[in-house]
C-alpha positions as a LaTeX table, in Angstrom:
\begin{tabular}{lrrr}
\hline
Residue & $x$ (\AA) & $y$ (\AA) & $z$ (\AA) \\
\hline
Unk1 & 2.72 & 49.65 & $-13.06$ \\
Unk2 & 3.49 & 45.92 & $-13.12$ \\
Unk3 & 1.26 & 45.38 & $-10.06$ \\
Unk4 & $-1.60$ & 47.18 & $-11.83$ \\
Unk5 & $-1.14$ & 44.95 & $-14.87$ \\
Unk6 & $-1.23$ & 41.80 & $-12.74$ \\
Unk7 & $-4.40$ & 43.02 & $-11.06$ \\
Unk8 & $-6.06$ & 43.80 & $-14.38$ \\
Unk9 & $-5.19$ & 40.51 & $-16.04$ \\
Unk10 & $-7.11$ & 38.53 & $-13.44$ \\
Unk11 & $-10.29$ & 39.83 & $-15.04$ \\
Unk12 & $-9.44$ & 38.92 & $-18.64$ \\
Unk13 & $-8.87$ & 35.79 & $-20.66$ \\
Unk14 & $-5.41$ & 34.39 & $-21.19$ \\
Unk15 & $-3.71$ & 35.55 & $-24.36$ \\
Unk16 & $-1.54$ & 33.65 & $-26.84$ \\
Unk17 & 0.48 & 34.90 & $-29.81$ \\
Unk18 & 1.17 & 32.31 & $-32.50$ \\
Unk19 & 3.54 & 33.28 & $-35.31$ \\
Unk20 & 2.83 & 31.81 & $-38.71$ \\
Unk21 & $-0.73$ & 31.02 & $-37.71$ \\
Unk22 & $-2.71$ & 31.73 & $-40.87$ \\
Unk23 & $-2.64$ & 28.11 & $-42.01$ \\
Unk24 & $-1.31$ & 24.61 & $-41.46$ \\
Unk25 & 0.22 & 23.88 & $-38.05$ \\
Unk26 & 0.10 & 27.42 & $-36.70$ \\
Unk27 & $-3.60$ & 27.78 & $-37.51$ \\
Unk28 & $-4.41$ & 24.47 & $-35.78$ \\
Unk29 & $-2.56$ & 25.62 & $-32.66$ \\
Unk30 & $-4.32$ & 28.98 & $-32.63$ \\
Unk31 & $-7.77$ & 27.39 & $-32.91$ \\
Unk32 & $-6.96$ & 24.77 & $-30.26$ \\
Unk33 & $-6.00$ & 27.49 & $-27.79$ \\
Unk34 & $-9.17$ & 29.42 & $-28.63$ \\
Unk35 & $-11.22$ & 26.30 & $-27.95$ \\
Unk36 & $-9.59$ & 26.26 & $-24.51$ \\
Unk37 & $-10.62$ & 29.84 & $-23.76$ \\
Unk38 & $-7.66$ & 31.88 & $-24.98$ \\
Unk39 & $-7.81$ & 35.12 & $-26.90$ \\
Unk40 & $-5.40$ & 34.91 & $-29.82$ \\
Unk41 & $-3.04$ & 37.13 & $-31.81$ \\
Unk42 & $-2.67$ & 35.74 & $-35.31$ \\
Unk43 & 0.51 & 36.55 & $-37.21$ \\
Unk44 & 0.73 & 36.17 & $-40.97$ \\
Unk45 & 2.89 & 37.38 & $-43.82$ \\
Unk46 & 1.25 & 36.73 & $-47.21$ \\
Unk47 & $-1.79$ & 34.62 & $-46.32$ \\
Unk48 & $-4.29$ & 37.37 & $-45.49$ \\
Unk49 & $-7.43$ & 35.48 & $-46.50$ \\
Unk50 & $-6.41$ & 32.43 & $-44.49$ \\
Unk51 & $-5.62$ & 34.63 & $-41.47$ \\
Unk52 & $-9.06$ & 36.23 & $-41.70$ \\
Unk53 & $-10.66$ & 32.78 & $-41.76$ \\
Unk54 & $-8.78$ & 31.77 & $-38.60$ \\
Unk55 & $-9.81$ & 34.99 & $-36.83$ \\
Unk56 & $-13.45$ & 34.41 & $-37.79$ \\
Unk57 & $-13.34$ & 30.83 & $-36.49$ \\
Unk58 & $-11.90$ & 32.02 & $-33.18$ \\
Unk59 & $-14.55$ & 34.71 & $-32.78$ \\
Unk60 & $-17.30$ & 32.16 & $-33.49$ \\
Unk61 & $-15.91$ & 30.21 & $-30.53$ \\
Unk62 & $-16.62$ & 33.24 & $-28.33$ \\
Unk63 & $-13.06$ & 34.48 & $-28.03$ \\
Unk64 & $-11.33$ & 37.57 & $-29.33$ \\
Unk65 & $-8.65$ & 37.57 & $-32.02$ \\
Unk66 & $-6.67$ & 40.03 & $-34.06$ \\
Unk67 & $-4.32$ & 39.54 & $-37.00$ \\
Unk68 & $-0.98$ & 41.29 & $-37.58$ \\
Unk69 & 0.87 & 41.18 & $-40.89$ \\
Unk70 & 4.68 & 41.10 & $-40.85$ \\
Unk71 & 7.68 & 39.73 & $-42.65$ \\
Unk72 & 9.59 & 38.63 & $-39.56$ \\
Unk73 & 12.91 & 38.92 & $-41.38$ \\
Unk74 & 12.34 & 42.58 & $-42.25$ \\
Unk75 & 9.56 & 44.11 & $-40.14$ \\
Unk76 & 10.36 & 42.72 & $-36.71$ \\
Unk77 & 10.49 & 46.01 & $-34.79$ \\
Unk78 & 7.18 & 47.15 & $-36.26$ \\
Unk79 & 5.63 & 43.76 & $-35.52$ \\
Unk80 & 6.72 & 43.86 & $-31.88$ \\
Unk81 & 5.38 & 47.37 & $-31.51$ \\
Unk82 & 1.99 & 46.35 & $-32.92$ \\
Unk83 & 1.82 & 43.36 & $-30.57$ \\
Unk84 & 2.76 & 45.32 & $-27.45$ \\
Unk85 & 0.39 & 48.17 & $-28.26$ \\
Unk86 & $-2.51$ & 45.97 & $-29.34$ \\
Unk87 & $-5.77$ & 46.20 & $-27.42$ \\
Unk88 & $-5.53$ & 42.53 & $-26.45$ \\
Unk89 & $-2.14$ & 42.90 & $-24.78$ \\
Unk90 & $-3.14$ & 46.15 & $-23.10$ \\
Unk91 & $-6.37$ & 44.66 & $-21.77$ \\
Unk92 & $-4.65$ & 41.53 & $-20.54$ \\
Unk93 & $-1.71$ & 43.46 & $-19.11$ \\
Unk94 & 0.75 & 41.06 & $-20.71$ \\
Unk95 & 1.15 & 37.99 & $-22.90$ \\
Unk96 & 0.57 & 34.55 & $-21.39$ \\
Unk97 & 1.95 & 32.39 & $-24.19$ \\
Unk98 & 4.27 & 33.03 & $-27.12$ \\
Unk99 & 4.47 & 30.26 & $-29.70$ \\
Unk100 & 7.18 & 30.63 & $-32.32$ \\
Unk101 & 5.67 & 28.56 & $-35.10$ \\
Unk102 & 6.62 & 30.50 & $-38.23$ \\
Unk103 & 9.19 & 28.44 & $-40.10$ \\
Unk104 & 10.91 & 27.86 & $-43.41$ \\
Unk105 & 11.69 & 24.41 & $-44.80$ \\
Unk106 & 13.51 & 23.44 & $-47.97$ \\
Unk107 & 15.66 & 20.66 & $-49.37$ \\
Unk108 & 18.99 & 21.89 & $-50.77$ \\
Unk109 & 22.28 & 20.05 & $-51.10$ \\
Unk110 & 25.03 & 21.49 & $-48.91$ \\
Unk111 & 27.16 & 22.55 & $-51.90$ \\
Unk112 & 24.25 & 24.56 & $-53.34$ \\
Unk113 & 23.40 & 26.60 & $-50.25$ \\
Unk114 & 24.20 & 30.28 & $-50.78$ \\
Unk115 & 24.78 & 32.97 & $-48.18$ \\
Unk116 & 21.42 & 34.46 & $-49.12$ \\
Unk117 & 19.70 & 31.10 & $-48.59$ \\
Unk118 & 21.41 & 30.73 & $-45.23$ \\
Unk119 & 20.32 & 34.21 & $-44.12$ \\
Unk120 & 16.75 & 33.58 & $-45.24$ \\
Unk121 & 16.50 & 30.21 & $-43.48$ \\
Unk122 & 18.11 & 31.28 & $-40.22$ \\
Unk123 & 16.35 & 34.63 & $-40.29$ \\
Unk124 & 12.94 & 33.05 & $-39.88$ \\
Unk125 & 13.83 & 29.83 & $-38.02$ \\
Unk126 & 16.22 & 31.12 & $-35.37$ \\
Unk127 & 16.84 & 34.89 & $-35.53$ \\
Unk128 & 13.17 & 35.88 & $-35.48$ \\
Unk129 & 12.29 & 33.73 & $-32.42$ \\
Unk130 & 15.37 & 35.09 & $-30.61$ \\
Unk131 & 14.38 & 38.72 & $-31.00$ \\
Unk132 & 10.64 & 38.16 & $-30.64$ \\
Unk133 & 11.26 & 36.64 & $-27.22$ \\
Unk134 & 13.61 & 39.48 & $-26.36$ \\
Unk135 & 11.14 & 42.13 & $-27.51$ \\
Unk136 & 8.15 & 40.62 & $-25.69$ \\
Unk137 & 10.00 & 39.58 & $-22.55$ \\
Unk138 & 8.47 & 42.21 & $-20.29$ \\
Unk139 & 4.98 & 41.36 & $-21.53$ \\
Unk140 & 5.66 & 37.71 & $-20.68$ \\
Unk141 & 7.26 & 38.34 & $-17.30$ \\
Unk142 & 4.45 & 40.48 & $-15.94$ \\
Unk143 & 1.98 & 37.56 & $-16.16$ \\
Unk144 & 4.48 & 34.72 & $-15.59$ \\
Unk145 & 4.06 & 33.65 & $-19.21$ \\
Unk146 & 5.70 & 30.91 & $-21.22$ \\
Unk147 & 7.43 & 30.44 & $-24.56$ \\
Unk148 & 6.99 & 27.42 & $-26.81$ \\
Unk149 & 9.38 & 27.08 & $-29.74$ \\
Unk150 & 8.64 & 24.78 & $-32.66$ \\
Unk151 & 11.96 & 23.02 & $-33.03$ \\
Unk152 & 12.21 & 19.80 & $-35.08$ \\
Unk153 & 13.48 & 16.28 & $-34.54$ \\
Unk154 & 16.28 & 17.20 & $-36.97$ \\
Unk155 & 18.06 & 19.20 & $-34.24$ \\
Unk156 & 19.17 & 15.79 & $-32.98$ \\
Unk157 & 18.70 & 13.54 & $-36.01$ \\
Unk158 & 19.72 & 15.62 & $-39.06$ \\
Unk159 & 18.97 & 14.61 & $-42.65$ \\
Unk160 & 20.99 & 14.57 & $-45.83$ \\
Unk161 & 20.39 & 17.59 & $-48.11$ \\
Unk162 & 18.82 & 19.61 & $-45.30$ \\
Unk163 & 21.95 & 21.01 & $-43.63$ \\
Unk164 & 20.70 & 24.59 & $-43.74$ \\
Unk165 & 17.32 & 23.74 & $-42.24$ \\
Unk166 & 18.72 & 21.36 & $-39.64$ \\
Unk167 & 21.34 & 23.89 & $-38.53$ \\
Unk168 & 18.66 & 26.55 & $-38.06$ \\
Unk169 & 16.55 & 24.24 & $-35.91$ \\
Unk170 & 19.59 & 23.19 & $-33.88$ \\
Unk171 & 20.12 & 26.88 & $-33.17$ \\
Unk172 & 16.51 & 27.21 & $-32.02$ \\
Unk173 & 16.93 & 24.15 & $-29.80$ \\
Unk174 & 19.95 & 25.69 & $-28.07$ \\
Unk175 & 18.14 & 29.02 & $-27.69$ \\
Unk176 & 15.28 & 27.18 & $-25.99$ \\
Unk177 & 17.56 & 25.39 & $-23.56$ \\
Unk178 & 19.64 & 28.49 & $-22.79$ \\
Unk179 & 16.63 & 30.70 & $-22.13$ \\
Unk180 & 15.02 & 28.09 & $-19.88$ \\
Unk181 & 17.85 & 28.88 & $-17.47$ \\
Unk182 & 18.11 & 32.59 & $-18.10$ \\
Unk183 & 14.42 & 33.49 & $-17.93$ \\
Unk184 & 13.40 & 31.25 & $-15.02$ \\
Unk185 & 11.53 & 31.44 & $-12.73$ \\
Unk186 & 9.24 & 34.11 & $-14.19$ \\
Unk187 & 9.08 & 32.76 & $-17.75$ \\
Unk188 & 9.10 & 29.10 & $-18.74$ \\
Unk189 & 10.67 & 28.12 & $-22.07$ \\
Unk190 & 10.00 & 24.78 & $-23.77$ \\
Unk191 & 10.01 & 23.36 & $-27.26$ \\
Unk192 & 8.14 & 20.87 & $-29.42$ \\
Unk193 & 9.97 & 18.73 & $-31.96$ \\
Unk194 & 7.44 & 17.54 & $-34.54$ \\
Unk195 & 8.31 & 14.49 & $-36.60$ \\
Unk196 & 6.47 & 13.58 & $-39.80$ \\
Unk197 & 3.66 & 16.14 & $-39.57$ \\
Unk198 & 2.02 & 17.60 & $-42.68$ \\
Unk199 & 4.58 & 16.82 & $-45.36$ \\
Unk200 & 5.13 & 19.78 & $-47.74$ \\
Unk201 & 3.40 & 19.41 & $-51.09$ \\
Unk202 & 6.71 & 19.44 & $-52.92$ \\
Unk203 & 8.31 & 16.54 & $-51.03$ \\
Unk204 & 8.79 & 13.44 & $-53.18$ \\
Unk205 & 6.84 & 10.25 & $-52.46$ \\
Unk206 & 10.09 & 8.33 & $-52.17$ \\
Unk207 & 11.28 & 10.62 & $-49.38$ \\
Unk208 & 7.92 & 10.27 & $-47.63$ \\
Unk209 & 8.15 & 6.49 & $-47.73$ \\
Unk210 & 11.70 & 6.49 & $-46.37$ \\
Unk211 & 10.58 & 8.55 & $-43.38$ \\
Unk212 & 7.31 & 6.73 & $-42.71$ \\
Unk213 & 9.02 & 3.33 & $-42.83$ \\
Unk214 & 11.15 & 4.39 & $-39.84$ \\
Unk215 & 8.21 & 5.38 & $-37.62$ \\
Unk216 & 7.11 & 2.77 & $-35.03$ \\
Unk217 & 3.60 & 4.23 & $-34.96$ \\
Unk218 & 3.36 & 3.48 & $-38.70$ \\
Unk219 & 1.66 & 6.72 & $-39.68$ \\
Unk220 & 2.08 & 10.43 & $-40.21$ \\
Unk221 & 1.32 & 12.60 & $-37.20$ \\
Unk222 & $-1.47$ & 15.20 & $-37.11$ \\
Unk223 & $-1.46$ & 18.92 & $-36.48$ \\
Unk224 & $-3.93$ & 18.33 & $-33.67$ \\
Unk225 & $-1.38$ & 16.20 & $-31.83$ \\
Unk226 & 1.08 & 19.11 & $-31.99$ \\
Unk227 & $-1.60$ & 21.59 & $-30.90$ \\
Unk228 & $-2.54$ & 19.41 & $-27.93$ \\
Unk229 & 1.12 & 19.21 & $-26.91$ \\
Unk230 & 1.44 & 22.99 & $-27.07$ \\
Unk231 & $-1.64$ & 23.43 & $-24.90$ \\
Unk232 & $-0.23$ & 20.93 & $-22.39$ \\
Unk233 & 3.00 & 22.91 & $-22.13$ \\
Unk234 & 1.05 & 26.14 & $-21.67$ \\
Unk235 & $-1.58$ & 24.94 & $-19.19$ \\
Unk236 & 0.08 & 21.86 & $-17.67$ \\
Unk237 & 2.42 & 21.61 & $-14.69$ \\
Unk238 & 4.13 & 24.93 & $-14.02$ \\
Unk239 & 7.31 & 23.08 & $-13.07$ \\
Unk240 & 8.04 & 22.10 & $-16.68$ \\
Unk241 & 10.72 & 24.20 & $-18.37$ \\
Unk242 & 13.78 & 23.48 & $-20.50$ \\
Unk243 & 12.10 & 20.50 & $-22.16$ \\
Unk244 & 11.81 & 19.48 & $-25.79$ \\
Unk245 & 8.86 & 17.17 & $-26.36$ \\
Unk246 & 9.28 & 15.06 & $-29.47$ \\
Unk247 & 5.94 & 14.33 & $-31.15$ \\
Unk248 & 7.37 & 11.95 & $-33.71$ \\
Unk249 & 5.68 & 8.57 & $-33.40$ \\
Unk250 & 8.90 & 7.11 & $-32.00$ \\
Unk251 & 11.10 & 8.09 & $-34.96$ \\
Unk252 & 14.82 & 7.85 & $-34.14$ \\
\hline
\end{tabular}
């Protein structure tokens, strides 16, 4: 069966799944991959209209795209089933690239973090990627696919009042490094650590200035620079695995 899948996929476009790809960073990554000839599976939770817009943009580029709705903290099994049984995965015979981009980000003092807040943060930032990779592993292996996890520079340089977020990204970092050993040589696993990219609307100007003043490149990064890095890890040298590429303008 695996040999048949490999034979079939030679006649179809490569396929990427990007979680959290209805808007912002995930949408930019999805469109960048489509521009490079990939068919795309768009995942969204609440942003249906935005997901439809991304799908339409991808189809205008001459590639195929579908959208799958799921709360990754509650509907993970159903989501995985829909991905595996989708026409795009069946036609391709597997999944070439999985990008775990869905993420939660919030500023909360350590003493105010509740167990519910911890579960919510880690559920989307580290638990979901863990079990998505596990659930799609066979689909990745059959086409020698790769995984790209959106980590964060905070896994190494944590910030005050973001202990919950930073801990969740440190967990994702360690998952990335561990799986780069465990899944090789059939599946490559890498990560991207964005720096100051698309500040949330709620972040205070004072906090923005503190961060930007520490960046040697003297500017905020762009979603396109993250998307280009993801495409490099997917289509670049096949010998790259177990790496975290920091796209942070030199921030330390």
